SEFINU-191077 format. One record per residue (C-alpha): residue number from 0; residue in one letter; x, y, z. Coordinates in steps of 0.05 Angstrom, whole numbers, m for minus. Example, Ala and Ser with C-alpha at 12.3 -4.5 7.8 and 13.67 -1.06 7.14 Angstrom:
2
- pos; code; px; py; pz
- 0; A; 246; m90; 156
- 1; S; 273; m21; 143
REM end
This chain:
687
- pos; code; px; py; pz
- 0; M; m214; m894; 281
- 1; R; m136; m888; 280
- 2; T; m103; m913; 219
- 3; S; m80; m973; 238
- 4; R; m10; m997; 224
- 5; P; m21; m1051; 175
- 6; V; m62; m1002; 136
- 7; L; 1; m959; 137
- 8; V; 45; m1009; 113
- 9; A; 7; m1024; 55
- 10; L; 6; m955; 31
- 11; A; 74; m955; 35
- 12; V; 83; m1022; 3
- 13; V; 43; m982; m58
- 14; A; 86; m923; m65
- 15; V; 147; m961; m73
- 16; L; 122; m1008; m124
- 17; A; 94; m947; m157
- 18; V; 160; m912; m159
- 19; G; 192; m987; m180
- 20; L; 145; m987; m242
- 21; F; 162; m901; m258
- 22; F; 240; m921; m261
- 23; A; 227; m994; m302
- 24; L; 192; m949; m355
- 25; R; 246; m896; m357
- 26; P; 294; m898; m419
- 27; A; 357; m934; m399
- 28; A; 417; m899; m378
- 29; T; 473; m901; m414
- 30; S; 514; m907; m350
- 31; A; 480; m922; m294
- 32; P; 511; m921; m217
- 33; S; 524; m984; m186
- 34; V; 467; m1002; m133
- 35; P; 485; m1045; m73
- 36; V; 448; m1109; m70
- 37; T; 400; m1114; m10
- 38; R; 372; m1180; m18
- 39; A; 414; m1249; m29
- 40; A; 414; m1274; m94
- 41; T; 368; m1340; m99
- 42; T; 404; m1407; m125
- 43; A; 360; m1398; m198
- 44; S; 381; m1333; m215
- 45; V; 455; m1352; m204
- 46; L; 454; m1402; m247
- 47; D; 416; m1362; m294
- 48; A; 475; m1311; m299
- 49; G; 531; m1367; m306
- 50; S; 544; m1440; m332
- 51; P; 490; m1488; m315
- 52; A; 551; m1531; m291
- 53; T; 582; m1482; m254
- 54; P; 541; m1436; m209
- 55; V; 574; m1364; m198
- 56; P; 598; m1363; m122
- 57; V; 557; m1302; m94
- 58; K; 585; m1261; m27
- 59; T; 528; m1241; 12
- 60; A; 531; m1185; 62
- 61; A; 523; m1205; 136
- 62; A; 462; m1182; 158
- 63; P; 467; m1114; 184
- 64; A; 461; m1107; 277
- 65; K; 397; m1096; 305
- 66; P; 396; m1026; 330
- 67; P; 386; m1018; 406
- 68; N; 316; m1026; 437
- 69; H; 277; m972; 459
- 70; F; 210; m950; 494
- 71; V; 159; m922; 444
- 72; G; 92; m916; 488
- 73; S; 30; m956; 480
- 74; E; m3; m904; 428
- 75; V; 46; m939; 376
- 76; C; 27; m1006; 396
- 77; A; m45; m984; 386
- 78; D; m31; m975; 309
- 79; C; m31; m1048; 305
- 80; H; m63; m1079; 369
- 81; E; m130; m1028; 374
- 82; E; m170; m1086; 406
- 83; Q; m115; m1104; 463
- 84; H; m102; m1025; 471
- 85; T; m176; m1016; 476
- 86; G; m181; m1073; 531
- 87; W; m118; m1053; 565
- 88; K; m146; m976; 572
- 89; H; m208; m1004; 615
- 90; D; m164; m1040; 664
- 91; W; m137; m1017; 720
- 92; H; m72; m1027; 703
- 93; A; m73; m967; 661
- 94; R; m101; m931; 724
- 95; A; m30; m943; 762
- 96; L; m14; m870; 745
- 97; S; m61; m814; 719
- 98; P; m59; m734; 713
- 99; A; m102; m710; 768
- 100; T; m160; m685; 726
- 101; K; m232; m680; 734
- 102; Q; m234; m755; 693
- 103; Y; m187; m785; 741
- 104; V; m193; m760; 806
- 105; V; m243; m791; 849
- 106; G; m215; m769; 922
- 107; T; m267; m703; 955
- 108; F; m247; m646; 935
- 109; T; m299; m589; 941
- 110; G; m301; m518; 930
- 111; A; m307; m504; 1001
- 112; G; m257; m554; 1018
- 113; T; m257; m622; 1058
- 114; H; m230; m623; 1120
- 115; F; m191; m690; 1148
- 116; K; m160; m692; 1220
- 117; G; m117; m749; 1246
- 118; E; m71; m763; 1302
- 119; S; m11; m730; 1268
- 120; S; m38; m701; 1207
- 121; E; m83; m647; 1176
- 122; A; m111; m637; 1112
- 123; W; m153; m589; 1077
- 124; M; m176; m619; 1003
- 125; R; m208; m563; 956
- 126; R; m224; m552; 882
- 127; D; m206; m483; 845
- 128; G; m233; m492; 776
- 129; G; m195; m552; 741
- 130; K; m135; m553; 801
- 131; H; m146; m599; 860
- 132; L; m109; m570; 926
- 133; M; m85; m603; 983
- 134; R; m75; m554; 1048
- 135; T; m34; m586; 1106
- 136; R; 39; m579; 1137
- 137; G; 99; m578; 1109
- 138; A; 175; m603; 1132
- 139; D; 183; m532; 1165
- 140; G; 120; m541; 1206
- 141; N; 88; m494; 1177
- 142; L; 8; m492; 1134
- 143; G; 22; m491; 1056
- 144; E; m16; m511; 998
- 145; W; 2; m557; 946
- 146; P; m27; m572; 875
- 147; V; m45; m647; 857
- 148; Q; m15; m661; 797
- 149; W; m22; m739; 787
- 150; V; m59; m794; 829
- 151; V; m33; m860; 841
- 152; G; m91; m918; 827
- 153; G; m167; m906; 839
- 154; K; m194; m974; 845
- 155; R; m191; m985; 922
- 156; M; m142; m921; 940
- 157; Q; m123; m867; 910
- 158; D; m57; m830; 925
- 159; P; m51; m759; 912
- 160; I; 17; m734; 891
- 161; T; 48; m668; 882
- 162; L; 106; m640; 845
- 163; L; 164; m604; 892
- 164; P; 210; m554; 865
- 165; D; 273; m595; 866
- 166; G; 230; m646; 813
- 167; R; 215; m697; 875
- 168; W; 145; m730; 857
- 169; Q; 115; m727; 927
- 170; V; 59; m769; 956
- 171; L; 15; m722; 997
- 172; P; m3; m742; 1072
- 173; V; m75; m769; 1062
- 174; Y; m101; m811; 1011
- 175; F; m174; m828; 991
- 176; H; m205; m893; 1004
- 177; V; m252; m917; 950
- 178; T; m286; m974; 974
- 179; G; m328; m974; 1035
- 180; K; m349; m916; 1060
- 181; G; m305; m859; 1009
- 182; E; m264; m838; 1061
- 183; W; m195; m791; 1068
- 184; V; m150; m833; 1110
- 185; D; m69; m832; 1132
- 186; Y; m37; m895; 1105
- 187; S; 30; m881; 1140
- 188; E; m6; m861; 1198
- 189; K; m40; m923; 1206
- 190; K; 25; m959; 1199
- 191; Q; 75; m918; 1222
- 192; G; 33; m876; 1289
- 193; A; 43; m812; 1284
- 194; L; 97; m774; 1251
- 195; A; 134; m717; 1261
- 196; P; 171; m671; 1208
- 197; D; 230; m706; 1211
- 198; H; 203; m778; 1209
- 199; P; 235; m813; 1148
- 200; F; 157; m831; 1132
- 201; F; 136; m759; 1136
- 202; W; 101; m738; 1071
- 203; A; 157; m687; 1054
- 204; N; 217; m733; 1058
- 205; F; 244; m764; 1007
- 206; R; 224; m840; 1029
- 207; R; 158; m813; 1014
- 208; S; 177; m796; 945
- 209; A; 145; m827; 887
- 210; Q; 221; m834; 857
- 211; H; 236; m883; 909
- 212; A; 165; m919; 934
- 213; C; 120; m911; 871
- 214; L; 139; m896; 800
- 215; D; 175; m955; 782
- 216; C; 120; m999; 787
- 217; H; 65; m942; 765
- 218; V; 96; m921; 708
- 219; T; 126; m956; 639
- 220; G; 202; m942; 617
- 221; L; 220; m902; 686
- 222; D; 285; m859; 671
- 223; A; 290; m820; 741
- 224; R; 357; m773; 750
- 225; Y; 390; m735; 796
- 226; D; 436; m678; 795
- 227; R; 478; m677; 851
- 228; A; 506; m601; 840
- 229; N; 444; m572; 841
- 230; H; 407; m623; 878
- 231; Q; 350; m628; 829
- 232; W; 308; m693; 806
- 233; T; 290; m698; 730
- 234; T; 234; m756; 724
- 235; T; 207; m779; 652
- 236; F; 173; m844; 629
- 237; A; 139; m872; 568
- 238; D; 76; m892; 588
- 239; A; 38; m870; 662
- 240; G; 7; m928; 690
- 241; V; 27; m1003; 672
- 242; A; 29; m1000; 607
- 243; C; 43; m1054; 538
- 244; E; 111; m1053; 547
- 245; S; 120; m1062; 626
- 246; C; 98; m1129; 607
- 247; H; 118; m1146; 532
- 248; G; 184; m1106; 548
- 249; Q; 214; m1049; 501
- 250; G; 176; m1043; 429
- 251; G; 218; m994; 382
- 252; R; 250; m1058; 349
- 253; H; 188; m1091; 343
- 254; A; 149; m1025; 315
- 255; E; 198; m1021; 258
- 256; S; 206; m1102; 239
- 257; Q; 139; m1120; 265
- 258; E; 174; m1188; 277
- 259; A; 153; m1233; 335
- 260; A; 211; m1242; 354
- 261; D; 222; m1171; 369
- 262; I; 177; m1174; 427
- 263; V; 163; m1212; 491
- 264; Q; 94; m1252; 499
- 265; P; 95; m1270; 569
- 266; A; 58; m1330; 558
- 267; K; 97; m1360; 516
- 268; L; 164; m1343; 561
- 269; G; 186; m1400; 597
- 270; A; 154; m1413; 680
- 271; A; 199; m1372; 715
- 272; E; 211; m1313; 660
- 273; G; 133; m1308; 651
- 274; F; 125; m1310; 734
- 275; A; 180; m1251; 735
- 276; V; 130; m1202; 695
- 277; C; 81; m1203; 743
- 278; A; 129; m1217; 803
- 279; Q; 169; m1152; 778
- 280; C; 115; m1116; 821
- 281; H; 70; m1152; 848
- 282; G; 114; m1155; 915
- 283; P; 162; m1114; 947
- 284; R; 236; m1130; 931
- 285; R; 311; m1106; 932
- 286; T; 340; m1084; 867
- 287; L; 405; m1107; 844
- 288; F; 420; m1042; 815
- 289; P; 399; m971; 848
- 290; M; 333; m941; 825
- 291; L; 365; m888; 785
- 292; D; 401; m939; 740
- 293; A; 347; m940; 685
- 294; A; 399; m990; 632
- 295; H; 398; m1047; 679
- 296; R; 326; m1041; 706
- 297; Y; 279; m1107; 692
- 298; Q; 265; m1128; 627
- 299; P; 212; m1177; 617
- 300; G; 240; m1242; 593
- 301; Q; 288; m1235; 652
- 302; R; 293; m1279; 712
- 303; Y; 271; m1257; 778
- 304; E; 329; m1267; 814
- 305; A; 366; m1233; 767
- 306; N; 341; m1167; 783
- 307; Y; 316; m1174; 847
- 308; Q; 309; m1211; 915
- 309; P; 239; m1214; 953
- 310; M; 235; m1181; 1017
- 311; V; 211; m1230; 1067
- 312; L; 192; m1222; 1138
- 313; L; 258; m1173; 1149
- 314; V; 268; m1108; 1113
- 315; G; 347; m1097; 1123
- 316; N; 369; m1112; 1192
- 317; E; 291; m1094; 1219
- 318; R; 241; m1142; 1229
- 319; S; 179; m1119; 1174
- 320; G; 107; m1113; 1212
- 321; D; 81; m1134; 1141
- 322; F; 84; m1210; 1155
- 323; F; 44; m1259; 1207
- 324; S; 85; m1300; 1250
- 325; D; 86; m1352; 1202
- 326; G; 121; m1319; 1148
- 327; R; 57; m1305; 1117
- 328; P; 47; m1236; 1083
- 329; S; m5; m1202; 1128
- 330; T; m19; m1133; 1085
- 331; S; m40; m1125; 1010
- 332; S; 12; m1121; 952
- 333; F; 60; m1178; 968
- 334; E; 19; m1231; 925
- 335; Y; 95; m1255; 898
- 336; Q; 117; m1267; 971
- 337; A; 53; m1302; 989
- 338; L; 47; m1348; 926
- 339; I; 125; m1374; 928
- 340; Q; 107; m1403; 999
- 341; S; 52; m1445; 971
- 342; K; 55; m1516; 951
- 343; C; 10; m1494; 892
- 344; H; 80; m1458; 868
- 345; T; 133; m1505; 904
- 346; Q; 105; m1568; 884
- 347; G; 51; m1553; 826
- 348; G; 92; m1493; 782
- 349; A; 29; m1448; 791
- 350; T; 43; m1373; 774
- 351; C; 9; m1310; 770
- 352; L; m17; m1330; 700
- 353; T; m44; m1395; 721
- 354; C; m101; m1360; 753
- 355; H; m99; m1290; 717
- 356; T; m108; m1267; 648
- 357; A; m67; m1209; 618
- 358; P; m103; m1144; 637
- 359; H; m124; m1132; 566
- 360; D; m156; m1201; 555
- 361; P; m230; m1211; 576
- 362; H; m230; m1233; 651
- 363; A; m272; m1236; 714
- 364; P; m262; m1178; 774
- 365; N; m187; m1169; 785
- 366; E; m162; m1205; 724
- 367; V; m179; m1268; 743
- 368; K; m197; m1325; 677
- 369; P; m266; m1317; 656
- 370; L; m305; m1379; 667
- 371; T; m332; m1421; 608
- 372; K; m415; m1439; 611
- 373; A; m402; m1501; 629
- 374; V; m356; m1489; 690
- 375; A; m398; m1428; 713
- 376; A; m458; m1477; 731
- 377; R; m420; m1513; 781
- 378; T; m360; m1463; 807
- 379; S; m339; m1381; 817
- 380; A; m286; m1354; 774
- 381; N; m245; m1344; 835
- 382; A; m251; m1421; 842
- 383; A; m248; m1452; 766
- 384; T; m170; m1460; 756
- 385; C; m163; m1499; 825
- 386; Q; m206; m1549; 781
- 387; S; m145; m1568; 732
- 388; C; m103; m1595; 794
- 389; H; m154; m1614; 844
- 390; A; m214; m1639; 797
- 391; E; m227; m1697; 847
- 392; V; m233; m1647; 911
- 393; V; m272; m1594; 871
- 394; A; m317; m1656; 849
- 395; Q; m335; m1680; 920
- 396; G; m368; m1614; 937
- 397; D; m394; m1608; 1014
- 398; K; m368; m1680; 1022
- 399; H; m300; m1644; 1018
- 400; T; m319; m1575; 1049
- 401; H; m369; m1602; 1103
- 402; H; m412; m1540; 1098
- 403; K; m475; m1524; 1058
- 404; A; m469; m1440; 1046
- 405; V; m459; m1433; 981
- 406; A; m402; m1388; 993
- 407; A; m364; m1445; 1033
- 408; Q; m371; m1486; 975
- 409; D; m312; m1433; 942
- 410; C; m243; m1465; 942
- 411; I; m219; m1390; 964
- 412; A; m272; m1391; 1025
- 413; C; m215; m1433; 1063
- 414; H; m158; m1435; 1024
- 415; M; m147; m1360; 1006
- 416; P; m191; m1327; 1068
- 417; P; m198; m1240; 1062
- 418; V; m145; m1243; 1125
- 419; V; m91; m1193; 1087
- 420; S; m103; m1126; 1102
- 421; G; m91; m1062; 1059
- 422; V; m109; m1005; 1107
- 423; L; m188; m1011; 1109
- 424; D; m203; m1069; 1054
- 425; H; m188; m1144; 1069
- 426; F; m152; m1186; 1009
- 427; A; m154; m1253; 998
- 428; D; m84; m1293; 1024
- 429; H; m43; m1326; 956
- 430; T; m7; m1371; 1010
- 431; L; m62; m1421; 992
- 432; D; m56; m1463; 1050
- 433; V; m96; m1502; 1096
- 434; P; m125; m1467; 1163
- 435; V; m82; m1470; 1225
- 436; P; m128; m1451; 1289
- 437; Q; m71; m1469; 1334
- 438; N; m30; m1414; 1308
- 439; T; m83; m1368; 1324
- 440; A; m87; m1391; 1395
- 441; R; m9; m1389; 1400
- 442; H; 14; m1334; 1352
- 443; D; m39; m1287; 1342
- 444; V; m39; m1314; 1271
- 445; P; m109; m1307; 1238
- 446; N; m141; m1368; 1207
- 447; A; m200; m1382; 1152
- 448; C; m246; m1415; 1203
- 449; N; m248; m1358; 1252
- 450; A; m256; m1305; 1195
- 451; C; m328; m1336; 1188
- 452; H; m342; m1372; 1254
- 453; T; m325; m1298; 1294
- 454; K; m359; m1335; 1353
- 455; E; m316; m1396; 1368
- 456; T; m258; m1406; 1402
- 457; P; m195; m1428; 1352
- 458; D; m186; m1494; 1400
- 459; A; m269; m1504; 1380
- 460; M; m240; m1496; 1306
- 461; G; m182; m1537; 1314
- 462; Q; m215; m1593; 1338
- 463; A; m267; m1593; 1283
- 464; L; m213; m1593; 1221
- 465; T; m183; m1651; 1262
- 466; K; m249; m1685; 1255
- 467; W; m271; m1669; 1186
- 468; W; m198; m1669; 1154
- 469; P; m156; m1709; 1197
- 470; Q; m109; m1716; 1139
- 471; A; m96; m1641; 1150
- 472; A; m55; m1642; 1208
- 473; Q; 11; m1659; 1168
- 474; R; 1; m1588; 1125
- 475; Q; m17; m1552; 1194
- 476; Q; 52; m1578; 1222
- 477; R; 85; m1539; 1173
- 478; R; 60; m1465; 1186
- 479; L; 57; m1486; 1265
- 480; R; 142; m1494; 1257
- 481; L; 150; m1436; 1220
- 482; A; 114; m1396; 1267
- 483; D; 155; m1425; 1324
- 484; A; 207; m1410; 1291
- 485; F; 196; m1331; 1266
- 486; D; 154; m1315; 1328
- 487; E; 190; m1261; 1372
- 488; K; 152; m1281; 1429
- 489; T; 180; m1362; 1425
- 490; A; 249; m1331; 1398
- 491; A; 292; m1363; 1460
- 492; Q; 266; m1428; 1447
- 493; S; 270; m1420; 1364
- 494; R; 336; m1449; 1353
- 495; G; 302; m1516; 1331
- 496; P; 251; m1489; 1297
- 497; L; 295; m1449; 1253
- 498; E; 351; m1494; 1242
- 499; A; 288; m1552; 1217
- 500; V; 265; m1504; 1172
- 501; L; 327; m1481; 1142
- 502; A; 353; m1553; 1130
- 503; D; 286; m1569; 1097
- 504; T; 296; m1571; 1024
- 505; T; 224; m1578; 1010
- 506; E; 211; m1509; 1044
- 507; A; 206; m1446; 1008
- 508; G; 279; m1418; 995
- 509; T; 252; m1348; 1018
- 510; L; 230; m1374; 1078
- 511; R; 292; m1419; 1095
- 512; G; 337; m1352; 1076
- 513; A; 292; m1316; 1133
- 514; A; 305; m1372; 1184
- 515; A; 381; m1362; 1163
- 516; K; 382; m1283; 1181
- 517; F; 330; m1294; 1248
- 518; L; 390; m1353; 1266
- 519; A; 445; m1305; 1254
- 520; R; 409; m1251; 1292
- 521; R; 387; m1293; 1344
- 522; F; 442; m1343; 1364
- 523; K; 503; m1303; 1331
- 524; R; 564; m1362; 1332
- 525; E; 522; m1411; 1356
- 526; A; 485; m1409; 1285
- 527; V; 543; m1418; 1244
- 528; P; 554; m1491; 1230
- 529; A; 478; m1492; 1211
- 530; L; 488; m1433; 1160
- 531; R; 549; m1470; 1133
- 532; A; 511; m1538; 1121
- 533; G; 460; m1502; 1091
- 534; L; 503; m1464; 1048
- 535; K; 538; m1533; 1019
- 536; G; 474; m1554; 1002
- 537; T; 435; m1510; 969
- 538; T; 431; m1479; 891
- 539; D; 378; m1426; 902
- 540; S; 419; m1364; 888
- 541; T; 375; m1324; 934
- 542; L; 376; m1373; 991
- 543; R; 461; m1371; 979
- 544; S; 453; m1297; 985
- 545; D; 420; m1297; 1045
- 546; L; 463; m1351; 1078
- 547; I; 521; m1308; 1052
- 548; D; 493; m1243; 1088
- 549; A; 481; m1284; 1150
- 550; L; 555; m1312; 1156
- 551; G; 579; m1242; 1145
- 552; S; 541; m1215; 1207
- 553; V; 567; m1266; 1250
- 554; N; 632; m1254; 1224
- 555; A; 641; m1329; 1208
- 556; R; 717; m1331; 1188
- 557; E; 721; m1400; 1186
- 558; A; 671; m1405; 1125
- 559; T; 726; m1374; 1089
- 560; E; 737; m1425; 1044
- 561; D; 661; m1450; 1033
- 562; L; 659; m1367; 1006
- 563; V; 718; m1366; 963
- 564; P; 688; m1421; 905
- 565; L; 622; m1370; 903
- 566; L; 669; m1308; 880
- 567; K; 662; m1339; 813
- 568; D; 576; m1360; 824
- 569; G; 537; m1348; 761
- 570; S; 489; m1309; 802
- 571; L; 514; m1236; 805
- 572; W; 474; m1232; 871
- 573; V; 522; m1288; 898
- 574; R; 583; m1263; 873
- 575; Q; 583; m1196; 899
- 576; G; 560; m1220; 971
- 577; A; 612; m1267; 964
- 578; A; 664; m1206; 956
- 579; L; 633; m1165; 1005
- 580; T; 632; m1211; 1061
- 581; L; 704; m1240; 1040
- 582; A; 730; m1167; 1048
- 583; S; 693; m1156; 1106
- 584; F; 738; m1217; 1134
- 585; G; 798; m1183; 1112
- 586; D; 814; m1238; 1059
- 587; A; 855; m1215; 1012
- 588; R; 827; m1255; 953
- 589; A; 763; m1212; 957
- 590; M; 801; m1148; 925
- 591; P; 804; m1174; 858
- 592; A; 733; m1195; 856
- 593; L; 715; m1129; 883
- 594; E; 749; m1088; 831
- 595; A; 730; m1124; 779
- 596; L; 659; m1118; 795
- 597; A; 668; m1042; 811
- 598; N; 699; m1033; 744
- 599; Q; 673; m1080; 693
- 600; P; 627; m1048; 653
- 601; E; 564; m1091; 669
- 602; T; 573; m1091; 736
- 603; S; 607; m1019; 758
- 604; G; 530; m989; 771
- 605; L; 537; m1038; 836
- 606; V; 541; m990; 889
- 607; Q; 562; m1036; 948
- 608; P; 629; m1062; 912
- 609; H; 644; m984; 909
- 610; V; 628; m977; 984
- 611; M; 672; m1029; 1007
- 612; L; 735; m1010; 964
- 613; G; 724; m940; 996
- 614; Q; 728; m972; 1070
- 615; L; 785; m1014; 1051
- 616; A; 819; m950; 1029
- 617; M; 803; m917; 1097
- 618; R; 832; m970; 1127
- 619; K; 899; m967; 1093
- 620; R; 896; m882; 1106
- 621; D; 890; m876; 1027
- 622; V; 842; m822; 1032
- 623; L; 844; m801; 958
- 624; T; 821; m874; 936
- 625; A; 767; m874; 980
- 626; T; 739; m807; 974
- 627; R; 738; m837; 903
- 628; E; 708; m898; 907
- 629; F; 647; m860; 957
- 630; E; 645; m805; 905
- 631; R; 629; m862; 850
- 632; A; 585; m893; 892
- 633; L; 537; m827; 905
- 634; D; 544; m817; 828
- 635; L; 501; m883; 828
- 636; Q; 465; m872; 893
- 637; P; 467; m802; 920
- 638; Y; 412; m819; 969
- 639; N; 454; m867; 1010
- 640; A; 457; m827; 1077
- 641; D; 516; m862; 1111
- 642; V; 561; m855; 1048
- 643; L; 549; m778; 1052
- 644; V; 570; m782; 1124
- 645; R; 633; m821; 1108
- 646; L; 651; m773; 1051
- 647; A; 638; m712; 1097
- 648; D; 696; m745; 1140
- 649; L; 744; m755; 1092
- 650; Y; 738; m689; 1061
- 651; M; 744; m661; 1132
- 652; V; 809; m700; 1145
- 653; Q; 831; m658; 1079
- 654; G; 819; m596; 1105
- 655; N; 767; m580; 1060
- 656; V; 706; m559; 1113
- 657; A; 653; m530; 1061
- 658; K; 653; m602; 1017
- 659; G; 645; m637; 1085
- 660; R; 592; m585; 1108
- 661; E; 553; m601; 1037
- 662; R; 552; m680; 1047
- 663; L; 525; m666; 1124
- 664; E; 470; m629; 1090
- 665; E; 454; m669; 1036
- 666; A; 452; m732; 1078
- 667; L; 396; m691; 1118
- 668; R; 358; m679; 1063
- 669; F; 355; m754; 1047
- 670; D; 354; m778; 1120
- 671; P; 333; m719; 1170
- 672; Q; 334; m764; 1225
- 673; S; 411; m787; 1213
- 674; K; 441; m773; 1280
- 675; S; 518; m776; 1249
- 676; A; 502; m718; 1205
- 677; K; 463; m683; 1256
- 678; Q; 524; m691; 1317
- 679; R; 572; m675; 1256
- 680; L; 540; m609; 1234
- 681; G; 539; m587; 1315
- 682; M; 608; m598; 1316
- 683; M; 633; m557; 1257
- 684; P; 633; m479; 1254
- 685; A; 586; m434; 1233
- 686; P; 601; m422; 1161
REM end
């Protein structure tokens, strides 16, 4: 057993006391040097030193400023928290990323080789001594063999990672599906279809690098950097896996002080801040600062919206394939997006910690809170927390469920059905809603009833629901309206439902924001009145940001005066969005705000203000300023292919053909399908 930190501290104290005793027993020096006092004298000692009636004033030095915090790694935490560290080591969070050794690799790597063949990918997995190797086609279309150096996960799926010569951590094309049959599968092919080497999601391309897509949530204390001149990546972290400091914040200061105030306890945070600890990874999101900016990365104790905006229904300007037509996530790892839509959250304030424990605490499977013996006799661990808010309903038993089967007595059977897909697995729906069979018939959205009653029609299930739970109709109307609003099949008739969703202040802000964007996409200028009304009536910063983007996309210049006050909004997302949109309108009041965002130390790491300042300079034919701003943007986000192409144009205008070519080649390094980069390179003379 390791020597614990309390023991080490005690030994240190004994040593200090021994030294003090040594000096106390020494003969007094004739001329002792003055020693600075490190602790303020007590009132009693001051009174003893002077007249009892006249205390001697004492100047106390100001407390020294605390040193900057830093990551120390879970082994340091284990010195004092050995029990929690042991519990965490046995949890899957600790296995979010592991070295590809025999202890952690679960995929089939045989000495003779294991073969996988998909529609567009083919791979052979073999083991050579302690090495795991995968042979497949690379970016050049030729077969090669790559070592597997790290693996992601292993509970349900395990993804192999290889390190390329340029320092990229690249996710290899086929993953091992642990549950079920235990087989290799091409996850990207399942989602994207057949992939050619120039497809962004082909395994060897930047979009499939772990730095871009995985490590932020699969390691603790990530610091990824890119050397633009040498096209080289370096990647370091405090811990492989989701370790102590992912949830408790940087531990360097606490390790030194042992003070509770110097570490974050998620359970003691406010509800929003505690929710963000889990939400930082349990749902794809947009980040305010770019991925290489370790200094501005989320830290536990901050609010989610200060750093992130959740992706809902849209990824940039494209519709996501990860959502059902009623706005619910259809694939795994979107638990945050699902839960914030639920009435349990919007009305009851439920967060992840309502039902789940910390990874290091005793728990049922999937970190669900364990049952007490008394509760275990009445319900499952998964449904136990439902009783805290719905005790009367749970107590009704089969009078509420109208089912006799034991499995159907579990709350999650109907309210968290396993309709969310994860390649070959199915997971619980965290939107915690009522079944809506009508949406299955009208919009192909699965429902809990037909998940079990597969031979029954949605209409039959709908009739049964109406008979047994007539009060559910109101809840069903919400999902029916959402599906009518978002489904592409009903897009032509969706203006009314979309405007109703946007105007409904009881609806989840993320769904209202999605409605704003769909209104702008589908109805252009006709959407402006509803968008302006929504902007004036909300304090939700994420919704305001979505509305600003929607107004900008339809060039709603009549909303200019609505946007100007938002240049001083408390949300950095909103301030940036307002400045960018006003600048696109040509409003001069945007320029000071953009320059402040681009140059103030706390916001200079934002990319888009530099890009916009570069574009504005181009309009004025100020080539030098435009070049400077685009280069600054690329220092922050070197993988931005669009900016690389614009910068190439500027260098060509300046007669610097070599630099122009370099920027275009770099654009293709990050986006092999960039048509503009290919076109420009094709027009350039051979070097």
